Structures are given as structure tokens and as C-alpha cells.
N, C-alpha and C positions, 0 to 999 in steps of 0.2 A: 606029673608036673603040669601045673596049670599056668599058662602064659598070662592070663588075664587077672589073676588074683593079686592082691596087694602084697608086696614083699616088705619085709621089715628093713628099712634103710637106716643107715647110721646117722643120717642127717648131715649137718654142716661139719666139715673137717678142715681144720686150719692147714693141715699139710696139703690137702688137695687144692687149696686156694693159693698157697705160697709158691709151690713149684711152677705153675704156669706163669705167675707174675715174674719170678726170677728168670725163667727162660725167655720171656718176652723182653725183659730189660737187657739180658745178655745179647740177644740178637739185635736189638736197637743199637747197643754199644758197638757191636761188630760193624753194622751198617755205617754208623757215623765215622768210625775209624777209616773205613774204606773210602768214604766220600772225601775226607780230609786228605788222604793220601793221593787221590786223584787230583785234587785241587793244587797240592804242592807240586806235583809233576807238571801240571798245566802251567803254573807260574814259572818254573824253570825252563820249560819249553818256550814260553813267550819271551823270556829274557834272551835265550839263545837265538831265537828268530830275529829279535831286534838287533842283536850284535851282528848277525850275518847281513841283515839289510843295510845297516850303517856301513859296514866294511865294503859291501858291493857298491853302494852309492858313492863312497869316497873314491874308490878305485875307478869307477865309471867317470866321475868328474875329472879325475886326473887324466884319464885316457882321452876325453873329449876336449877339455879346456887347457890341458898342459900344466895345470897346477891343482893342488889340493884345495878343497873348500875352506874359506877363511873362518867359517863359524858353523855352528849347528843350525842356526836360523837360515843360512844360505842353503843348506841341504834340505831343510823343510820347504823352503819357497821354490827352489829350482828342481829338486829331485823327488818331491812328494813323500818325504819321510814323515810318517805320522806315528805317534806313540802316546800312551797314557801317562801324562806327567804326574798323575796322582799315584801311579804304581811304580814308576821307574824314574831315577835321577840319572841323566846322561851328562857325564863330564867330558867335554870336547876340548882338547888342548892342542891347537895347531902349533907346530914347531917352526916350519918355514913352508914356502909355497911348493918346494920340491921334496919335502920330507913328510912321510905319512904321519898324520896327527895321532895323538894318543887318545883313544876312546875308552872310557870306563863306564859301565852300566851298573848301577846299584839299585837293588830292589828296595822299595820303601815300605813294603808290607812285611810284618814280622813273620819269620819262618819258624816252623815247628821242628 
């Protein structure tokens, strides 16, 4: 057996070309699915965090001032609430100064 002699190769094989391409595309698809799953989880967590921050600020306002905040703008100005208005819609419905307002957060981005 001579290691340095030229062996007769089969040349270009379509099968040897297609299999690596299919495997590469499969793994790219798996990667993209994983990234989109992480993004969806992050969006849900952001919405939950915003809900908790709003509830804490509303209760804090009631404890300090003796009344619930009259508007969402009041919370933003006096209690430092900041959120992405392009990502979430916050519906703040005050009922009375001594009744906790109804706060609804709606995600504006399409969920998968």
C-alpha cells in the first residue's frame, strides 16, 4: 500500500454535497427557533415586570399620599414609571381616590 500514489476518486458526488447542506440548514433552523423562543419569554417577562412595577407604585402612592394616583402620567412624573410605549399599551382606569385603579397591560407586538 503506497500512501503517496494517486488513488482513483469518484469525483463530485451530488449526495456528498446535499447531505452537509441539509444538515447545515437543519441546525440553522433549530438555532432560529431557539432564539425566537427566548425572545417570546423575554417579552412575557417584561410585561410581568411592568405589571408588578405599576402595582407597587400605585400602592406606594396610596400609602404615602392617602389616595391612588389620578392618572398614569402622575405615576410617570412622581414615581418614575418608565416603559416602552411602542411595545406595551397601558390602560389605567381610576375608579375613585380610595379604590385601586384597574390597570391593564397589552403587548403591541405580535406573539407567536
